[in-house]
N, C-alpha and C positions, 0 to 999 in steps of 0.2 A: 446432564447440565451441571455446570459448576456452581458452587455456593455463591460466587460473585454474581453469576448470571441470574440465579434465583432471587438474590437480593435486589438486583436492578429491576427484574420483572415485577416483583411485589411493589416496589416503589413507584414504578411507572403506572401500574394499574390503580393503585391507591390515589395517585395524582389525577389520573384520567377520570376516575369515579367522582372525585371531588370537583373538578373543573369542567370536564366535558370537552377539553381541548387537546389536540395532539401534543405529546410531550417530547420536547427537544433534549438533546444531549446535555446542554448547559443546565437546563432546569433539573434534569435527573441527577447530575453530578452534585448540584446544590442540595437537593432533597436527601440524597444518601449520606452527605457529609463526608464522603471519602476523598482523600487527597489523591486524585487520579488525573492524569492528563486528559484533555479533550479527545485525543486520538484513542486512548484506551476505552473511554466511554463509548465512542462511536463504534469501536470494534465489538464491544459487548452487545450494543444495540443491533449491529449487523448480524451477529451470531443468533440473537433472539429472532430476528426476522427470517433468517435462513431456516430456523427450526419451526417456522410457521406460528410463532407465539405472538408476534406483533406485526403490524404492517404500516406502510406509509400511505395516507390518503392522497398526498400529492408529493411530487419529487422533492420539493424543498421544505416540506413540513416535517414535524416530528412524527413519532409513532403512536399508534393506538393498539389496544389489545385485540386479538382475534378470538373467535370462540374457543379455540384450543388454548389460548393464553388464559382466558377466563377460567376454563375448566381446570387447568393446572393450578391456578391461583386458589380456586375454591376448594379443590381436593387436597392441596398440600401446603399452601402458603398462608391461608387465611387465619387471622386471629379473631375469634368470635367474641363479641362484647355481650356479657350477661345482661339481661333485662333488669332495669332498676327495680328494687323491691316495691317502691311506691307505684310504679307502673303496673306491676303484677297485681298489687292489691286493688288498684283502681279497676282493672279489667275484671277481676274476680267479683267485685261489688256490682258492676254493671251486668254481668252475666247472671249473677244470682237474683237480680231484680226482674229478670224476664219471666213473664207469666205463662208462656206457652212455647211450643216448639218453633213456630215461625218467628216470634219475637227474639227467641234465643239465638237462632241462626242469623237473623238480621243484625242483631247486636254484635255478634262475632265478626261479621263481614265489615261493619262500620269500624270496629276497633282495629282490625287489620289495616284498613285504609288510613285511619286517622293517625296511627302510630308510625306507619312507614311512609306516609304521604304518597302512596302508590294505589293500585286498584286491588281491593280485597274481594275474595270470592269464597263462598261456603256452600257446599252441597247440603240440601235438606236430607236427613237420613231416609233412605228408601223404606226402611221399616215403618217410618212415620207416615210417609205419603202414599204407600201402596196397601194400606190395611183397610179392609172393609169394616166400617163402624156401624152404620145404620142405613136403612132404606125405608122410604115412605111412598105411598101411592095416594095421589090427590085427584078426585074426580073433576073433570072439566065438562064441557058441553058434549052431548052425544056420546060417542064411544071413545072419546079421548081421555087419556090419563096423563097427569104430570107425575113422573117418577123422580124422586129426589134421593140421590145417593151421597152419603157423607163418608169421607175417608178419615183415617186416623189423625191426620194433621189438621183436620177441620175443613179440608177442601170439599166443596159442594159441586156435584155434577147434576144438572137438570136435563131431563129429556121428555118430550111429549111423545107418547106412543098411542097407536090406534089399536083397539081391541075388537074382537068379534062378538063380545058379550058385554052386557051391562052388569056392573057390580054395585052392590049396596055399599054405603060408607062403612058399615060394620065389617063387611067382607074385606075391604081394602085395608082397614086397620089391622084385621086379623092376619092378612097376608104380609103386611110390613113387619108386624111383630114376630111372625113365624120365621121369616127370612133373617131378620136381625138376630134372633136367638140362635139360628142355625150357623150363621157365618161371622158374627161379630168377632173381631180380633184376628181373623184369618187374612192372609195376603190376597190381593185381588186376583193374582194369577191362579191360586188354588181354588178360589171361589168360582172363577170362570170355568175351570176344568170340571169342577164338581157339578156345576149346572149342566154342562154339556153331557156329562156321564149320566146324570139323572134323566135328561131329556131323551137320551138314546135308549134307555131301558124303560120298559113298561112294567111296573110293579103293581100287583093287584091292590096293594094297600094304599097306593097314591091315588087320591080321588081327582076328579076333573078340575076342581078349583086349584088344587096344588099344582097340577101340570100346567095350567094356564098362568099361574103366578110365576112358576119357574121360567116360562117362556118370556114373560114381561121383564123379569129381572135380567135374563140373558141378553135381551135387546139393549139394555142400558149398559151392562158390564162390558160388552164387547167393544163399546165406544168410549169407555171410561178409562182409557189409558192415562197414566199419570203424566202431568205436564213436565216440562224440563225444569226441575227445581234446582235452580242455582241462583243464590242471592249475591248480587254484585254491588259494590260500593266504591265510590271515589274514581269513577272513570275519567272525570275531567282533570284529575291530578297528572295524567300522562301528557296533557297539553303543556306542562311546564318544562318538558325536556325537548330541546331543539331537534334531536334526531328523530323524534316521533311527531313533531309538530306540523308535518306536511298534511294539508287538508284532506287529500285523498286517502292517505294512510290512516288518519284519525277516523274518517268516515267508515273505513273498512273495519277498524278495530271496534268502534262503537256498534256497528252492525253485528259483529261477533258477540259482543257483550249482550246484545238484545236477543239474538237468535239462540245463542248458548250451546248449540249442538256440538260444535267442534271443541269448545271448552270442556263440556261435560265428557266428551270422548277422551280428551287428554287427562282429565281428572280420574276417569274410570281406570286408566292405565296405572294409577298410583294406588289403587285399592289394596293390592297385595304387598305393597312396599312397606318396609320397616323404616321408621325415622323420617327425617326430612329428605325430600327429593328435589333436585334442581335441574331444570331444563334451561339450557343457555342457547339463545339464538335458534339456529336450524335444528337443534337437537329435538325440538318438539315435534318435528315432522310437518308443521303447518307453515307455509310460506308467509302467512300473515304475521307470524310471531318471530320472523327471522331477526328482527332488531330488538326483541324483547327476551326477558328471562321470566321463568315461572318457578316460584319456590312453594312447595306443597308439603303437607303432612296429613296423615290420617288421624282421625279422632276415634277413640275406642272406649267401650265400657266393658269391664270384666274380660278384657282381652279380645272382645269382638269388635270388628270394624263397623262403625256406623256411617262414615262418610269421609270426605276429603275437603280440606280448606287450603287456601293458598293466596299468594300475592303475585300480581303481574306488574312488571315495570320494565324500563330499558335494560339492556344488557349491562350497562354501567351502574346498576343499582348498588346501593350500599349493602353488600351481602353480609358483612359482619354485624350489621344492625338488623337486617330483615330476617335472617335465618333464626335467631333466637326468638324473635317476635312470633313467627309462624309456629315454631315448636311449642312455645309457652301457651299461645292461644289455643292450639289443638288440645293441650293437656287440660287447660281450664274449661274449655267447651265440653270435653269428655266428662270432667268432674261434675259440671252443671247438669249434663244429661243423666249422669248416674243418680242424681237426686230426684229427677222428675220423669224419667223415661224408662220403659222396659223393652227397648228395641232389641231385636235379634240381629244376628250377623247378616251383613249385606251379601 
């Protein structure tokens, strides 16, 4: 592609991002400030269309960028705007004030949304949500017990189990203390496997009470799978964009923000990536996001990935603004976790 064509494509996309309207030859000629005839401008526009970088929504309208056009723009033509120092300091202050993991992640999600005016998303670190912290057994009526499991992020799992035996309160306290001492700080998957291994083997030194306690804990742990931990903020910001304002499309998007499975799957694909990752339109692989772009970055502590955060918006989002916001927020969140968390690699 010629330098002139690149220049025109950049101007066209910047105008479309700003206005959201198809860009005509006359507008483009004015924006570029080049002394070119209308015919020359139309020829360049036709060349860009032939290359699949722009398209005409209607026969008589101007052009809009395609996914390929946006991709070329983001990869080769974009001029990123550094985040203002005062914005960085404000974000740093808010994150530093978070008292726990959930608040910290929620704050990061809100910051992404408020600064970009799009939808912000942050994954809770798996090492925080999948860690066995404490277990307690509370006697109920008859042979029923309430088992309370607390994970590392403070999430509480409650389950009522039925036993074949009656336990004294002292035995239940002893059982809870014993299991907590054995497994505290280990990830749930490891604890589940250890319980299964212990139940499959009959060791002489393991008394009847211990075997029964392991069975009770196993009943709770097999159902204590971590929930989909993805904090989302600013969903209603997407209503401000005409291309996303269709009621059915918004309902589908909001359902995805609520269920989160597809979004988590998409973010999981970014775990091994370095730096900022950008999915434009159908690059995400989800038809629901064909008119959207997702900008993500991993956040790390001591080189180990804890999770992924990102922003969702229309394909005509202001990339030069959004990309540094995502990048800086990931770095600030990592620094905040470095001060209060000992997470291990995802």
